[in-house]
Structures are given as C-alpha cells and as structure tokens.
N, C-alpha and C positions, 0 to 999 in steps of 0.2 A: 578898419577893416577890419577884415575878421581872425582872432584867433584862436591857431593849429586848439585842440582836444589834449589833453597827456593823452596816453593808452589811460593810466589809473583812470579818468577821467570816463572814459569811451568803454570798461566796464563798468563803472557805477554806473552810467546814465541806462545801459543794457541791460542786467542785472538787477539790477536796486538793490544792492550795494559794495560794503569797499572790496577786494580781491579780499583781506588781510584780515574779515570782520569773521569771528569767529580761532582765532589764529594767535590766542591770546598768552597759547602757549609759546608759541617761536617766535623767534627774537632776531630782529634782521639788523645787521650792522649799520652806524648813519656814517660813520664818518669810517677813513681813510682811501688809500685808491686800493680798488679790490680787481682783479682780470677772470677772465674766461680760462679755464686751465687743464689741460691734457694731461691728464695722469701717464693717462696710456706712451704716447709721442711725447712725452716733455714738451709739449709746446702751450704758449698762450696765447691768448686774444685781447689788448688789450681798450678799451671804449673809451677812452680819452682818445686814443686816433682816429675814430670814429664822430670824434665830433662828441659826447657823453658826456657828464662837466657837471656836479663834479663825479668825476668816475669810484661811486661807492654802488651797492647793492640793489637800497632800493631805488639810486635813480637810470637805473636803465634798462634794469627789471621787465615790465611791461613796457617797454620799447617800441616799434616797428620798422627802425631802420636803424640806424649807427650801430652797434655792436650784436646787438640783436641779431637782425641780416644778414651780420659776418657769421655769423652761428647758423642762421639756419644755412647757410653754401656751403659749411664744412659741414653739415651733417646731411646737404641731396646738394644736388645738383642739376641743374633742366637741359634735356636732350635736344629742347624742342629747336623750333628756328626762330625765335624772338616773339616780340609784339605783344610780350608780357601772357601768352599764354602758354604753360607749362605743359608740354606735352604727354609726358614721361621725368621722373624723378628715379633718378640711381643717387647711391650710395653716394658718397662725400668724400673729403681726408680722414673726414675724425665718427662717420659713423661707427654704433656695437665698439668704441671707446670708453671707458669712464673720466667724465667732466665734472671739476670744485668750481669752488669759488672762490679762490686768496689771495691775499695783499697781495699786490704786485711787490712790495721788497721780502715775499718770499718766492717766489719762483723769479726774481731779478735775484738776487746773489746768490744763487746756483748753476754755477755756468753748462750743465747737464740740458735746462730749460732753455726755449727758442724762443724768442715774442718773432710773430708772423701774422702780426700785423697786417703793417706795411702788405705787403704779399696776399693778404687776402681781397684784401683793399683793392690789389689792382685790376684783381679775379675782377673781385663787382666792378669797378669799372669800364672793360673793357666789354664785360655783359652789359654794362648800359647805355656802352659806347653803340654796338651790331643793335639794341633797340630803335637808335634812335634814328 
C-alpha cells in the first residue's frame, strides 16, 4: 500500500528545503481549533468539517484537499463544463475580501459570524458529482 505524501513532504522534495525554513521569527499555533475567517463577510470555514484533523493551522496550511480546496472555491470558481479542466475562473464569494486565521472559539461565540462550511462543502460535492 502506497502512503500519500503530505503537502509539506511534497514541498520539501520539490524545493529541497522545508517550507518554514528561514521563518524562525514566525510563530505558528500548534494547538487549538483554528478556522479560516472572512472578516469582511463575517463567515468562516471550519477545517474539521472538511476532514482536516486536528484542525490547527499547521495541519491544514499546505493541504491540497480539505479546507484549502474549500478556500479556493470561495476565492474562485470555474465556469467550465466539468471534466477536470478549468476553462475560465471567476470571482468567488470571498474574492477581494479580508481573510484571517482565528481560533474557532473567537468566531463561534459571536452571533454575527456564520459557519459556511456545510454550504461550501455541498457546493463542492455538486461540482464533484457533475464531473463524474
């Protein structure tokens, strides 16, 4: 059985160094439950809803699937006919807006914020079904 290489491992193999090499002054949270938060729209994507576990920044930052695919779909969407080709990209629901990484408790305790994970996951599933 072949193990799937993580995105960080792929980056290391492709570029010959770790993605965080030279970033000693930066600090990345290694615990807690983090979400991708759209400050402009007061919406967030929860990595746990997309299978990223544990849902901390360092576990989903370089992932090609999961919440990063959802983020991509919020920034851009294809108007192609399916088949895997992206004929033309258009602005998604979050294009041009301010995004941050936050601990989930910071947005889930605020009634102005909306978790759009299920909604985005459903849209992604429809796109996958249409390509099949």
